[in-house]
MDTraj code that builds the backbone (N, CA, C; nanometers):
import mdtraj as md
import numpy as np

residues = "UNK UNK UNK UNK UNK UNK UNK UNK UNK UNK UNK UNK UNK UNK UNK UNK UNK UNK UNK UNK UNK UNK UNK UNK UNK UNK UNK UNK UNK UNK UNK UNK UNK UNK UNK UNK UNK UNK UNK UNK UNK UNK UNK UNK UNK UNK UNK UNK UNK UNK UNK UNK UNK UNK UNK UNK UNK UNK UNK UNK UNK UNK UNK UNK UNK UNK UNK UNK UNK UNK UNK UNK UNK UNK UNK UNK UNK UNK UNK UNK UNK UNK UNK UNK UNK UNK UNK UNK UNK UNK UNK UNK UNK UNK UNK".split()
xyz = np.array([
    [3.1429, -1.8001, -1.9662],
    [3.0840, -1.9313, -1.9777],
    [3.1446, -2.0009, -2.0976],
    [3.2209, -2.0987, -2.0713],
    [3.2934, -2.1622, -2.1800],
    [3.2107, -2.2680, -2.2515],
    [3.1608, -2.3661, -2.1774],
    [3.0845, -2.4731, -2.2429],
    [2.9545, -2.4954, -2.1680],
    [2.8573, -2.5377, -2.2404],
    [2.7304, -2.5782, -2.1811],
    [2.7060, -2.7219, -2.2263],
    [2.6810, -2.8099, -2.1326],
    [2.6551, -2.9495, -2.1652],
    [2.5175, -2.9584, -2.2286],
    [2.5037, -3.0428, -2.3283],
    [2.3750, -3.0528, -2.3957],
    [2.3163, -3.1920, -2.3773],
    [2.1872, -3.1981, -2.3903],
    [2.1160, -3.3252, -2.3838],
    [2.0040, -3.3204, -2.4861],
    [1.9172, -3.4185, -2.4824],
    [1.8087, -3.4226, -2.5803],
    [1.7066, -3.3126, -2.5548],
    [1.6879, -3.2707, -2.4278],
    [1.5836, -3.1712, -2.3991],
    [1.6400, -3.0314, -2.3767],
    [1.7673, -3.0103, -2.3898],
    [1.8210, -2.8758, -2.3726],
    [1.9648, -2.8765, -2.3283],
    [2.0079, -2.7637, -2.2735],
    [2.1454, -2.7490, -2.2296],
    [2.1514, -2.7362, -2.0786],
    [2.2713, -2.7570, -2.0249],
    [2.2931, -2.7500, -1.8811],
    [2.4084, -2.6547, -1.8506],
    [2.3972, -2.5871, -1.7363],
    [2.5045, -2.5027, -1.6859],
    [2.5778, -2.5762, -1.5745],
    [2.7049, -2.5402, -1.5551],
    [2.7810, -2.5920, -1.4416],
    [2.7763, -2.4876, -1.3291],
    [2.8340, -2.5224, -1.2139],
    [2.8361, -2.4290, -1.1011],
    [2.9083, -2.2997, -1.1376],
    [3.0183, -2.3106, -1.2104],
    [3.0934, -2.1907, -1.2507],
    [3.0075, -2.0979, -1.3356],
    [2.9324, -2.1548, -1.4262],
    [2.8499, -2.0747, -1.5155],
    [2.7333, -2.0095, -1.4414],
    [2.6748, -2.0806, -1.3462],
    [2.5651, -2.0228, -1.2670],
    [2.6182, -1.9076, -1.1831],
    [2.7358, -1.9250, -1.1222],
    [2.7962, -1.8165, -1.0439],
    [2.8219, -1.6958, -1.1338],
    [2.8640, -1.7197, -1.2570],
    [2.8837, -1.6096, -1.3516],
    [2.7541, -1.5400, -1.3876],
    [2.6462, -1.6164, -1.4046],
    [2.5156, -1.5563, -1.4342],
    [2.4671, -1.4682, -1.3196],
    [2.4931, -1.5122, -1.1974],
    [2.4495, -1.4372, -1.0798],
    [2.5477, -1.3277, -1.0404],
    [2.6620, -1.3211, -1.1088],
    [2.7667, -1.2218, -1.0823],
    [2.8186, -1.2325, -0.9392],
    [2.8409, -1.3553, -0.8935],
    [2.8990, -1.3786, -0.7621],
    [3.0133, -1.4779, -0.7775],
    [3.0950, -1.4884, -0.6747],
    [3.2067, -1.5824, -0.6820],
    [3.1558, -1.7250, -0.6646],
    [3.2391, -1.8187, -0.7043],
    [3.2025, -1.9601, -0.6918],
    [3.1878, -1.9985, -0.5444],
    [3.2733, -1.9450, -0.4589],
    [3.2631, -1.9733, -0.3156],
    [3.1325, -1.9248, -0.2561],
    [3.0910, -1.8043, -0.2953],
    [2.9634, -1.7512, -0.2444],
    [2.8467, -1.8344, -0.2961],
    [2.8563, -1.8781, -0.4206],
    [2.7510, -1.9623, -0.4761],
    [2.7398, -2.0934, -0.3983],
    [2.8537, -2.1522, -0.3657],
    [2.8519, -2.2764, -0.2878],
    [2.7957, -2.2527, -0.1485],
    [2.8231, -2.1362, -0.0897],
    [2.7632, -2.1037, 0.0396],
    [2.6122, -2.0954, 0.0286],
    [2.5626, -2.0367, -0.0802],
    [2.4179, -2.0288, -0.1007],
    [2.3566, -2.1682, -0.1119],
    [2.4284, -2.2605, -0.1730],
    [2.3801, -2.3982, -0.1826],
    [2.3697, -2.4613, -0.0440],
    [2.4722, -2.4414, 0.0384],
    [2.4746, -2.5028, 0.1716],
    [2.3669, -2.4452, 0.2626],
    [2.3430, -2.3142, 0.2520],
    [2.2453, -2.2482, 0.3383],
    [2.1031, -2.2863, 0.2994],
    [2.0818, -2.3144, 0.1733],
    [1.9488, -2.3526, 0.1274],
    [1.8718, -2.2381, 0.0655],
    [1.9419, -2.1411, 0.0077],
    [1.8744, -2.0310, -0.0610],
    [1.7958, -2.0847, -0.1795],
    [1.6908, -2.0126, -0.2209],
    [1.6095, -2.0617, -0.3332],
    [1.6896, -2.0634, -0.4628],
    [1.7141, -2.1817, -0.5122],
    [1.7852, -2.2021, -0.6381],
    [1.7059, -2.3010, -0.7225],
    [1.7236, -2.2989, -0.8539],
    [1.6496, -2.3922, -0.9385],
    [1.6915, -2.5365, -0.9124],
    [1.6089, -2.6314, -0.9528],
    [1.6455, -2.7720, -0.9341],
    [1.7704, -2.8069, -1.0145],
    [1.8505, -2.8956, -0.9595],
    [1.9747, -2.9345, -1.0249],
    [1.9785, -3.0848, -1.0480],
    [2.0707, -3.1257, -1.1307],
    [2.0882, -3.2665, -1.1627],
    [2.2268, -3.3078, -1.1148],
    [2.2352, -3.4179, -1.0426],
    [2.3638, -3.4707, -0.9977],
    [2.3798, -3.6124, -1.0518],
    [2.4333, -3.6260, -1.1737],
    [2.4501, -3.7593, -1.2326],
    [2.5511, -3.8419, -1.1530],
    [2.5323, -3.9719, -1.1466],
    [2.6293, -4.0556, -1.0758],
    [2.7644, -4.0560, -1.1481],
    [2.8710, -4.0656, -1.0710],
    [3.0079, -4.0691, -1.1225],
    [3.0430, -3.9448, -1.2047],
    [2.9815, -3.8319, -1.1721],
    [3.0100, -3.7061, -1.2400],
    [3.0367, -3.6038, -1.1317],
    [3.1472, -3.5341, -1.1399],
    [3.1893, -3.4472, -1.0310],
    [3.1128, -3.3157, -1.0246],
    [3.0550, -3.2722, -1.1330],
    [2.9869, -3.1429, -1.1370],
    [2.8363, -3.1595, -1.1256],
    [2.7746, -3.0607, -1.0618],
    [2.6281, -3.0516, -1.0647],
    [2.5904, -2.9869, -1.1977],
    [2.4798, -3.0279, -1.2534],
    [2.4309, -2.9691, -1.3774],
    [2.2976, -2.9010, -1.3499],
    [2.2813, -2.7846, -1.4078],
    [2.1614, -2.7043, -1.3888],
    [2.0937, -2.6859, -1.5246],
    [1.9693, -2.7327, -1.5419],
    [1.9000, -2.7137, -1.6702],
    [1.8824, -2.5651, -1.7014],
    [1.9190, -2.5246, -1.8205],
    [1.9124, -2.3830, -1.8598],
    [1.7715, -2.3264, -1.8466],
    [1.6725, -2.4013, -1.8921],
    [1.5350, -2.3504, -1.8867],
    [1.4898, -2.3296, -1.7424],
    [1.5309, -2.4157, -1.6511],
    [1.4928, -2.4004, -1.5103],
    [1.5634, -2.2809, -1.4478],
    [1.6880, -2.2593, -1.4836],
    [1.7637, -2.1459, -1.4295],
    [1.7012, -2.0147, -1.4740],
    [1.6719, -2.0037, -1.6030],
    [1.6161, -1.8787, -1.6544],
    [1.4742, -1.8535, -1.6039],
    [1.3947, -1.9577, -1.5868],
    [1.2601, -1.9366, -1.5326],
    [1.2668, -1.8961, -1.3857],
    [1.3643, -1.9491, -1.3113],
    [1.3826, -1.9096, -1.1713],
    [1.4256, -1.7629, -1.1628],
    [1.5147, -1.7201, -1.2514],
    [1.5601, -1.5814, -1.2504],
    [1.4483, -1.4856, -1.2898],
    [1.3581, -1.5280, -1.3771],
    [1.2452, -1.4434, -1.4172],
    [1.1532, -1.4125, -1.2996],
    [1.1491, -1.5004, -1.2002],
    [1.0638, -1.4767, -1.0841],
    [1.1099, -1.3563, -1.0032],
    [1.2368, -1.3210, -1.0147],
    [1.2922, -1.2123, -0.9360],
    [1.3094, -1.0848, -1.0173],
    [1.2356, -1.0728, -1.1275],
    [1.2422, -0.9536, -1.2100],
    [1.1781, -0.8368, -1.1364],
    [1.2458, -0.7225, -1.1387],
    [1.1962, -0.6021, -1.0728],
    [1.1386, -0.5106, -1.1796],
    [1.0152, -0.4667, -1.1587],
    [0.9498, -0.3776, -1.2522],
    [0.9524, -0.2363, -1.1969],
    [0.9405, -0.1383, -1.2848],
    [0.9415, 0.0016, -1.2431],
    [0.8186, 0.0311, -1.1589],
    [0.8351, 0.1202, -1.0620],
    [0.7250, 0.1549, -0.9728],
    [0.6521, 0.2803, -1.0174],
    [0.6968, 0.3412, -1.1251],
    [0.6298, 0.4605, -1.1743],
    [0.6854, 0.5880, -1.1144],
    [0.7961, 0.5823, -1.0448],
    [0.8566, 0.7024, -0.9894],
    [0.9149, 0.7861, -1.1020],
    [0.9002, 0.9145, -1.0913],
    [0.9514, 1.0042, -1.1930],
    [1.0732, 1.0780, -1.1387],
    [1.1761, 1.0858, -1.2186],
    [1.2956, 1.1584, -1.1786],
    [1.2955, 1.2989, -1.2370],
    [1.1846, 1.3398, -1.2967],
    [1.1735, 1.4730, -1.3546],
    [1.1188, 1.5729, -1.2545],
    [1.0972, 1.5321, -1.1318],
    [1.0383, 1.6179, -1.0292],
    [1.1272, 1.7397, -1.0055],
    [1.0720, 1.8621, -1.0193],
    [1.1550, 1.9811, -0.9993],
    [1.1959, 2.0003, -0.8524],
    [1.1211, 1.9424, -0.7597],
    [1.1499, 1.9544, -0.6183],
    [1.1733, 1.8166, -0.5577],
    [1.2811, 1.7515, -0.5880],
    [1.3012, 1.6173, -0.5336],
    [1.3303, 1.6230, -0.3843],
    [1.2824, 1.5254, -0.3130],
    [1.3081, 1.5166, -0.1698],
    [1.4458, 1.4578, -0.1489],
    [1.5262, 1.5280, -0.0754],
    [1.6597, 1.4787, -0.0429],
    [1.6649, 1.4501, 0.1053],
    [1.6992, 1.3313, 0.1454],
    [1.7081, 1.3021, 0.2873],
    [1.8279, 1.3735, 0.3499],
    [1.8179, 1.4010, 0.4761],
    [1.9287, 1.4642, 0.5469],
    [1.9116, 1.6134, 0.5578],
    [2.0119, 1.6745, 0.6132],
    [2.0098, 1.8180, 0.6357],
    [2.0262, 1.8917, 0.5033],
    [1.9450, 1.9971, 0.4797],
    [1.9578, 2.0709, 0.3533],
    [2.0873, 2.1516, 0.3501],
    [2.1374, 2.1724, 0.2297],
    [2.2572, 2.2542, 0.2162],
    [2.2194, 2.4003, 0.2418],
    [2.3192, 2.4872, 0.2540],
    [2.2948, 2.6267, 0.2906],
    [2.2058, 2.6976, 0.1889],
    [2.2263, 2.6679, 0.0619],
    [2.1470, 2.7310, -0.0439],
    [2.0000, 2.6900, -0.0321],
    [1.9728, 2.5632, -0.0074],
    [1.8344, 2.5169, 0.0092],
    [1.7718, 2.5754, 0.1335],
    [1.8475, 2.5865, 0.2420],
    [1.7938, 2.6438, 0.3652],
    [1.7543, 2.7895, 0.3462],
    [1.8352, 2.8661, 0.2749],
    [1.8013, 3.0064, 0.2476],
    [1.6758, 3.0172, 0.1610],
    [1.6643, 2.9264, 0.0624],
    [1.5473, 2.9307, -0.0268],
    [1.4202, 2.8960, 0.0507],
    [1.4276, 2.8106, 0.1487],
    [1.3084, 2.7722, 0.2274],
    [1.2658, 2.8854, 0.3209],
    [1.3612, 2.9675, 0.3676],
    [1.3275, 3.0761, 0.4603],
    [1.2544, 3.1892, 0.3906],
    [1.2658, 3.2041, 0.2631],
    [1.2030, 3.3150, 0.1901],
    [1.0585, 3.2965, 0.1719],
])
top = md.Topology()
chain = top.add_chain()
for i, resn in enumerate(residues, 1):
    res = top.add_residue(resn, chain, resSeq=i)
    for name in ("N", "CA", "C"):
        top.add_atom(name, md.element.get_by_symbol(name[0]), res)
traj = md.Trajectory(xyz[None], top)
């Protein structure tokens, strides 16, 4: 992210910067715009070629998709493994 446009109430991101935040290509980001995926509100000033995205709106939109831990423990001595058991596990189950 090279530059962020500023105004009296905050800063703005460009399409390139938003694509970088989402870790996707600019083309994929533009496809998301055309399809109508949930994205924060944007500003399209007249006679300006770039869309501007308010930083506070972008970050609040991203916070909505935060994933929290479900409480699963990886310390389980007997973890369930999907699929066919290996030969060693099969022998241990037969005993």
